[in-house]
C-alpha positions as CSV (number, residue, x, y, z in Angstrom):
1,D,-60.8,32.9,-113.9
2,L,-60.3,35.2,-110.9
3,S,-59.8,38.4,-112.9
4,Q,-63.3,39.7,-111.8
5,E,-63.4,38.0,-108.4
6,G,-63.6,41.3,-106.4
7,G,-66.9,41.6,-104.7
8,E,-68.3,38.3,-105.9
9,H,-68.2,37.2,-102.2
10,P,-68.0,39.1,-98.9
11,D,-64.7,39.1,-97.0
12,D,-65.7,36.4,-94.5
13,W,-66.4,34.0,-97.3
14,H,-62.9,34.5,-98.6
15,M,-61.4,34.1,-95.1
16,A,-63.1,30.7,-94.7
17,H,-62.2,29.7,-98.2
18,F,-58.5,30.4,-97.7
19,I,-58.4,28.7,-94.3
20,N,-59.8,25.6,-96.0
21,P,-61.3,25.8,-99.5
22,R,-63.6,22.8,-98.8
23,Y,-65.4,24.7,-96.1
24,T,-67.0,26.8,-98.9
25,R,-66.5,24.5,-101.9
26,P,-66.7,21.0,-100.6
27,E,-65.2,19.4,-103.8
28,S,-62.4,21.9,-104.2
29,L,-58.9,20.7,-105.1
30,M,-57.3,23.8,-103.8
31,P,-55.1,23.2,-100.8
32,P,-55.8,24.9,-97.4
33,F,-53.8,28.0,-96.5
34,E,-54.5,28.1,-92.8
35,F,-50.7,27.7,-92.2
36,L,-50.2,31.3,-93.5
37,G,-51.8,32.8,-90.4
38,I,-54.7,35.1,-90.1
39,E,-52.9,38.3,-91.1
40,K,-51.6,37.0,-94.4
41,I,-55.0,35.5,-95.1
42,K,-56.5,38.9,-94.5
43,A,-54.0,40.4,-97.0
44,L,-54.9,37.7,-99.5
45,T,-58.6,38.6,-99.1
46,V,-57.9,42.3,-99.7
47,Y,-56.1,41.4,-102.8
48,M,-58.9,39.1,-104.1
49,Q,-61.4,41.9,-103.5
50,S,-59.3,44.2,-105.7
51,L,-59.6,42.0,-108.7
52,G,-61.8,43.7,-111.3
53,Y,-60.9,47.4,-110.9
54,K,-63.9,49.8,-110.7
55,D,-66.4,47.0,-111.2
56,A,-64.9,45.2,-108.2
57,D,-65.0,48.4,-106.1
58,F,-68.7,48.7,-106.8
59,R,-69.4,45.0,-106.0
60,V,-67.4,45.2,-102.7
61,Q,-69.3,48.3,-101.7
62,R,-72.6,46.6,-102.4
63,Q,-71.5,43.5,-100.4
64,G,-70.7,45.8,-97.5
65,L,-74.1,47.6,-97.7
66,W,-76.1,44.4,-97.8
67,K,-74.0,42.8,-95.1
68,K,-75.1,45.5,-92.7
69,K,-78.7,44.8,-93.5
70,G,-78.2,41.1,-93.2
71,I,-76.6,41.4,-89.8
72,E,-79.3,43.7,-88.6
73,A,-82.0,41.2,-89.7
74,Y,-80.2,38.2,-88.1
75,E,-79.7,40.0,-84.8
76,A,-83.4,40.9,-84.7
77,G,-84.2,37.2,-84.2
78,P,-85.3,34.3,-86.4
79,D,-88.8,35.6,-87.3
80,A,-87.4,39.0,-88.4
81,N,-84.6,37.4,-90.2
82,V,-86.8,35.0,-92.2
83,A,-89.2,37.8,-92.9
84,W,-86.4,40.0,-94.3
85,L,-85.0,37.1,-96.4
86,H,-88.4,36.5,-97.9
87,S,-88.9,40.2,-98.6
88,M,-85.7,40.1,-100.8
89,V,-87.5,37.7,-103.1
90,P,-89.9,39.2,-105.7
91,E,-93.5,38.4,-105.0
92,P,-94.1,36.1,-108.0
93,W,-91.3,33.8,-106.9
94,R,-92.6,33.8,-103.3
95,E,-95.9,32.4,-104.6
96,L,-94.4,29.8,-106.9
97,P,-94.4,26.1,-105.8
98,N,-91.7,23.7,-106.8
99,P,-93.0,22.2,-110.1
100,Y,-91.1,19.0,-109.8
101,P,-92.5,16.1,-107.8
102,T,-90.7,14.7,-104.8
103,T,-89.6,11.5,-106.5
104,R,-86.8,9.3,-105.2
105,A,-84.7,10.2,-108.2
106,S,-85.2,13.9,-107.6
107,L,-84.3,13.7,-103.9
108,E,-81.2,11.6,-104.7
109,R,-80.1,14.2,-107.2
110,G,-80.8,17.0,-104.7
111,H,-78.7,15.1,-102.1
112,R,-75.8,14.9,-104.4
113,I,-75.9,18.6,-105.2
114,Y,-76.2,19.5,-101.5
115,Q,-73.1,17.4,-100.8
116,G,-71.2,19.1,-103.5
117,F,-72.2,22.7,-103.0
118,C,-74.0,23.3,-99.7
119,I,-72.8,21.1,-96.9
120,G,-69.7,23.2,-96.0
121,C,-71.9,26.1,-94.8
122,H,-75.3,24.5,-94.0
123,G,-73.9,21.3,-92.5
124,P,-74.9,17.7,-92.9
125,I,-78.3,18.1,-91.2
126,G,-79.1,21.5,-92.6
127,D,-78.8,23.4,-89.3
128,G,-76.2,25.9,-90.6
129,M,-73.4,24.4,-88.5
130,G,-71.1,23.3,-91.3
131,P,-67.3,23.7,-90.9
132,A,-67.4,27.2,-92.5
133,Q,-69.9,28.5,-89.9
134,P,-67.4,29.8,-87.3
135,Y,-65.9,32.2,-89.9
136,L,-69.2,33.6,-91.3
137,Y,-71.4,36.4,-90.0
138,P,-74.3,36.5,-90.4
139,P,-74.1,32.7,-90.1
140,P,-75.7,30.3,-92.7
141,I,-79.4,29.8,-92.4
142,N,-80.7,27.0,-90.2
143,F,-83.2,25.2,-92.4
144,T,-84.5,23.1,-89.5
145,I,-86.3,26.1,-88.0
146,L,-88.2,27.1,-91.2
147,K,-91.2,24.8,-91.0
148,G,-94.4,26.8,-91.0
149,R,-92.6,30.0,-92.0
150,G,-93.9,30.2,-95.6
151,V,-90.8,28.9,-97.4
152,S,-92.1,28.1,-101.0
153,G,-90.2,26.2,-103.6
154,G,-89.9,29.5,-105.5
155,I,-88.2,31.2,-102.5
156,L,-85.6,28.4,-102.3
157,Y,-85.1,28.5,-106.1
158,Y,-84.6,32.3,-106.2
159,Q,-82.1,32.4,-103.3
160,I,-80.1,29.5,-104.6
161,M,-80.1,31.0,-108.1
162,N,-79.2,34.6,-107.1
163,G,-77.6,34.1,-103.7
164,I,-78.0,36.6,-100.8
165,T,-75.7,39.5,-101.4
166,G,-73.8,40.6,-98.2
167,T,-73.9,37.1,-96.7
168,A,-71.8,34.0,-97.5
169,M,-74.6,32.6,-99.6
170,P,-73.3,32.7,-103.2
171,Y,-75.3,32.6,-106.4
172,F,-75.4,29.4,-108.4
173,K,-77.0,30.5,-111.6
174,R,-73.8,30.0,-113.5
175,E,-73.1,26.5,-112.1
176,L,-76.4,24.8,-111.7
177,E,-79.1,24.6,-114.4
178,S,-82.7,25.0,-113.5
179,E,-83.7,21.4,-112.8
180,K,-80.7,21.0,-110.4
181,I,-81.8,24.0,-108.4
182,W,-85.3,22.7,-108.1
183,D,-83.9,19.3,-107.1
184,V,-81.7,20.6,-104.3
185,G,-84.5,22.9,-103.1
186,N,-86.8,19.9,-103.0
187,Y,-84.1,18.0,-101.0
188,V,-83.8,20.9,-98.5
189,A,-87.5,21.2,-98.1
190,V,-88.2,17.5,-97.6
191,Y,-85.3,16.5,-95.3
192,F,-84.4,19.7,-93.4
193,I,-87.5,22.0,-93.4
194,G,-89.9,19.1,-93.2
195,E,-92.5,20.4,-95.6
196,T,-92.7,20.9,-99.4
197,D,-95.1,22.4,-101.9
198,A,-93.8,20.3,-104.7
199,D,-96.2,18.7,-107.1
200,Q,-99.0,21.2,-106.2
201,E,-101.0,23.5,-108.4
202,P,-100.2,25.5,-110.5
203,R,-97.9,22.9,-111.9
204,G,-98.0,23.6,-115.6
205,I,-97.3,21.1,-118.4
206,D,-94.8,18.4,-117.8
207,A,-91.9,18.1,-120.2
208,P,-92.1,15.0,-122.5
209,Y,-89.2,13.2,-120.7
210,E,-90.9,13.3,-117.3
211,G,-92.6,10.2,-116.0
212,P,-96.2,10.0,-114.8
213,R,-97.3,11.8,-111.6
214,K,-98.8,9.9,-108.7
215,E,-102.4,10.3,-109.8
216,E,-101.8,9.6,-113.5
């Protein structure tokens, strides 16, 4: 249903999506429209951003406002950009570790989710150099530079869940349930960032279906 699509994504996301839908949605069945040429793709993008009437107008305006802030943070350098991205996450989330242990099963699930949703922008090695990257500004985050920069499981969860308005990072709260978001966050932390806070205190009470932890 595209009737409320206006403002769900910034313009550059739509441009990349029309050029090749698998750049932004790796498992998309939609055919590429690069053959239309850049001007017609721009016109299609304008049309998409109009869908939703006044609500769309508000969302598009909000995307534009946050895009300016995102570009400013990115152009200030990696440290400033990461600090800005962290500041957009409420403090309780910033202090929250990933409650799920880094089991082989969890990492395999995270890998599958990453392949299906993330690889087009963030790339196969998490450096932000996926096929969509040339069309997006600010570009996708390079996970491989985040080690030692205070990226908690809660930060990854919150930004996957809610997206980063103004950038090409969409929200996934309607597509991925909670455990899947934790799993893909765990995968990113282990394989790309190179550090994880999973399975640390406070970890709470395990659900009945979960297996024993390492020390149990």
